C-alpha positions in Angstrom: 102.7 125.6 74.6 103.3 128.8 76.5 101.5 131.8 77.8 101.3 134.5 75.1 98.8 137.1 76.2 100.5 140.1 77.9 97.8 140.5 80.5 97.8 136.9 81.5 101.6 136.8 81.7 101.7 139.9 83.9 98.8 138.5 86.1 100.6 135.2 86.6 103.8 136.8 87.7 102.0 139.1 90.1 100.3 136.2 91.7 103.7 134.7 92.6 104.8 138.1 94.0 101.6 138.3 96.1 102.3 134.9 97.6 105.5 136.2 99.3 104.2 135.7 103.0 103.2 132.1 102.4 106.3 131.3 100.4 108.5 132.8 103.0 106.9 130.6 105.6 107.5 127.5 103.5 111.2 128.4 103.1 111.6 128.4 106.9 111.1 124.6 107.0 112.3 121.6 104.9 110.8 122.0 101.5 110.8 120.6 98.0 109.2 122.9 95.4 109.7 122.2 91.7 108.3 122.9 88.3 108.2 119.1 87.6 104.5 118.2 87.1 102.8 115.7 89.4 99.4 114.2 89.9 97.1 114.9 92.9 97.9 112.5 95.7 101.4 111.9 94.6 104.0 111.4 97.4 107.1 113.7 97.2 110.3 112.7 98.9 111.6 115.6 101.0 115.1 115.0 102.4 115.8 116.3 106.0 119.1 116.4 107.7 119.8 115.5 111.3 123.1 116.7 112.7 125.2 116.4 115.9 128.6 117.0 117.3 131.1 115.1 119.3 134.7 115.4 120.5 137.1 113.6 118.1 139.0 110.5 119.1 140.6 108.0 116.8 138.9 104.9 118.2 135.2 105.6 118.7 134.6 109.2 117.4 136.7 109.3 114.3 135.9 110.6 110.9 133.7 107.6 110.0 131.5 107.8 113.1 128.3 109.5 112.0 126.8 112.1 114.2 123.8 112.8 111.9 122.3 111.7 108.6 119.7 112.1 106.0 116.1 111.1 106.5 113.4 111.0 103.8 109.9 112.3 104.6 107.2 111.5 102.1 104.7 114.4 101.7 101.4 113.7 100.0 100.2 116.4 97.6 96.8 116.4 99.2 95.6 119.9 98.4 94.9 121.4 95.0 93.6 124.9 95.3 92.3 126.5 92.1 90.9 129.8 91.0 88.7 130.1 88.0 87.8 133.6 86.6 85.6 134.2 83.6 86.7 136.8 81.1 84.2 138.4 78.7 86.4 141.1 77.3 89.1 139.8 74.9 90.8 143.2 74.9 92.0 142.6 78.5 94.3 139.8 77.3 96.3 142.3 75.2 96.3 145.1 77.7 98.4 144.3 80.7 97.2 147.4 82.5 93.5 146.6 82.2 91.7 147.0 85.6 90.7 143.3 85.3 94.1 141.9 86.1 94.5 143.2 89.7 91.2 141.5 90.5 92.3 138.3 88.8 95.6 138.4 90.7 93.9 138.9 94.0 91.4 136.1 93.5 94.0 133.6 92.4 96.5 134.6 95.1 93.8 134.3 97.8 92.9 130.8 96.6 96.5 129.5 96.7 97.6 131.4 99.9 94.5 130.2 101.8 95.2 126.6 100.9 98.9 126.9 102.0 97.9 128.6 105.2 95.1 126.2 106.3 97.3 123.2 105.4 100.2 124.3 107.5 98.2 125.9 110.3 96.0 122.8 110.6 99.0 120.7 111.4 100.0 122.8 114.4 98.1 120.8 117.0 98.7 118.5 120.0 98.7 115.4 117.8 101.8 116.5 115.9 103.4 118.8 118.5 104.1 116.4 121.3 106.8 118.3 123.2 106.0 120.0 126.6 103.6 122.9 126.0 104.5 126.5 126.7 102.3 129.1 128.3 102.5 132.7 127.2 99.7 134.8 128.5 100.9 137.9 126.8 103.6 138.9 124.3 106.6 140.7 125.8 110.2 140.8 124.6 111.2 138.8 127.7 108.6 136.1 127.0 109.6 135.7 123.4 113.3 135.7 124.2 112.6 133.3 127.0 111.5 130.7 124.4 115.2 130.1 123.8 115.3 128.1 127.0 112.7 125.7 125.7 114.8 124.8 122.6 116.2 121.3 122.7 119.2 121.9 120.6 120.6 124.7 118.5 118.5 127.8 118.9 119.2 128.9 115.3 117.5 125.8 114.1 114.1 126.8 115.6 111.2 128.7 114.1 108.8 130.5 116.4 105.3 130.7 114.9 102.9 133.2 116.5 99.2 133.6 115.8 98.4 136.9 114.0 97.4 138.8 117.2 100.5 137.7 119.0 102.7 138.5 116.0 101.2 141.9 115.7 101.8 142.6 119.4 105.4 141.5 119.0 105.9 143.9 116.1 104.5 146.8 118.2 107.3 146.1 120.7 110.2 146.1 118.3 112.0 149.1 117.1 112.4 149.1 113.3 116.2 149.1 113.9 115.9 145.7 115.5 114.4 143.9 112.5 115.2 146.3 109.7 113.6 146.4 106.2 110.0 145.7 105.4 109.9 141.8 105.6 108.4 141.6 109.1 105.4 143.8 108.2 104.9 142.9 104.5 106.1 139.3 104.4 105.3 138.0 107.9 108.6 137.0 109.5 111.5 138.5 111.5 114.7 136.7 110.6 117.2 135.7 113.3 115.3 137.5 116.1 116.8 136.5 119.5 118.9 133.9 117.7 116.0 131.9 116.3 116.0 131.0 112.6 112.9 133.3 112.4 109.8 134.4 114.3 106.9 134.2 111.8 103.2 134.8 111.7 101.3 131.5 111.6 97.8 131.8 110.2 94.8 129.4 110.6 96.1 127.9 113.8 93.6 125.7 115.7 91.4 127.3 118.4 93.3 128.0 121.6 96.8 127.7 119.9 98.7 131.0 120.0 101.8 129.6 118.3 104.5 126.9 118.3 108.2 126.4 118.8 109.4 124.1 115.9 112.8 122.8 114.7 112.9 123.8 111.1 113.4 120.1 110.0 110.4 118.9 111.9 108.0 120.1 109.2 108.3 119.2 105.5 106.5 120.9 102.7 106.2 120.0 99.0 104.6 121.8 96.0 104.2 120.9 92.3 102.3 122.1 89.3 99.5 119.8 88.2 100.1 117.3 85.4 97.7 118.1 82.5 96.9 115.1 80.3 96.3 117.1 77.1 97.4 120.8 77.1 96.0 121.2 73.6 92.6 121.6 75.2 93.6 125.1 76.2 94.1 128.3 74.1 97.2 129.0 76.1 98.9 127.1 78.9 102.0 127.7 81.0 103.8 127.1 84.3 105.2 130.1 86.2 107.9 129.5 88.8 109.6 131.7 91.4 113.3 131.6 92.4 112.7 128.8 94.9 110.9 126.5 92.5 107.4 127.1 93.7 105.2 126.8 90.6 101.7 127.5 89.4 99.7 126.2 86.4 98.1 129.1 84.5 95.8 128.3 81.5 93.0 129.7 79.4 90.2 128.1 77.5 87.0 129.3 75.9 83.4 128.1 76.0 81.7 127.9 72.6 78.3 127.9 74.2 78.7 131.2 76.1 81.5 132.9 74.3 83.3 133.3 77.6 87.0 132.7 78.3 88.0 131.0 81.6 91.3 131.6 83.3 92.5 129.0 85.7 95.3 129.0 88.3 96.1 125.9 90.3 98.9 123.9 91.9 99.4 120.9 94.2 100.5 121.3 97.8 101.1 119.2 100.9 102.8 119.3 104.3 103.7 116.7 106.9 105.4 116.5 110.3 108.7 114.5 110.4 109.2 114.5 114.2 107.0 116.3 116.7 108.8 115.3 119.9 110.7 118.6 120.0 107.7 120.7 118.7 106.0 122.7 121.5 102.6 124.4 121.3 102.2 127.9 122.7 99.0 128.7 124.5 97.7 131.7 126.5 96.9 129.6 129.6 
């Protein structure tokens, strides 16, 4: 079964486009997104890579002496956001430009993005981030660049998350020639700033937390569409997927009692820390 209504197809694709800030955040860390269906509570194996370097010698540091390896982190698909919108005008399904679809897109996008944001943001706490804390009373170029000295390893492997007010303050300090393009404003991250993998906006951080300094492989994220036992229950059903594998279920069914159509968008999502010993919280004091 597939999506067939022009309006619903357009709305589903625009939801994925609207999720760009959250999906960009996911891509900064270790992630496994796929259109393979799963059940709520399933554990997804996300492979992370640890690396290292050493000077070669034939006896103890030869080509068979490992300096890194693969480690599996099992992420539980613990969150299933869903958006259910009633539709009383059947004409809207056939007219992709109907004013209903922007409202449908906004409601569904907010449901999924809110779940991603609260799941990741809620993990940025002192339980998971056990490295030495960092104090940043205000945002300056010097203060953000100075975070380089707190990295325990390759700076390019680190992601700097900043609370929305700190991130906005940082953007106000940067000339557009520094970050280029529209991603920092529209999609919430500045790639390769000061040598970091990225500096990104982190939403829904716990009270008092202004950000975090995180190795990209310290946090693992997984997402899947939901397994539907019997898709014949729905008038139309489909899975839409972006170029990175992030997928959403989109389906429609009708109520015989009320003559109303119900449009649903949902997915499964989870995140987990792999190793918090090099993860450092940023606070104002």
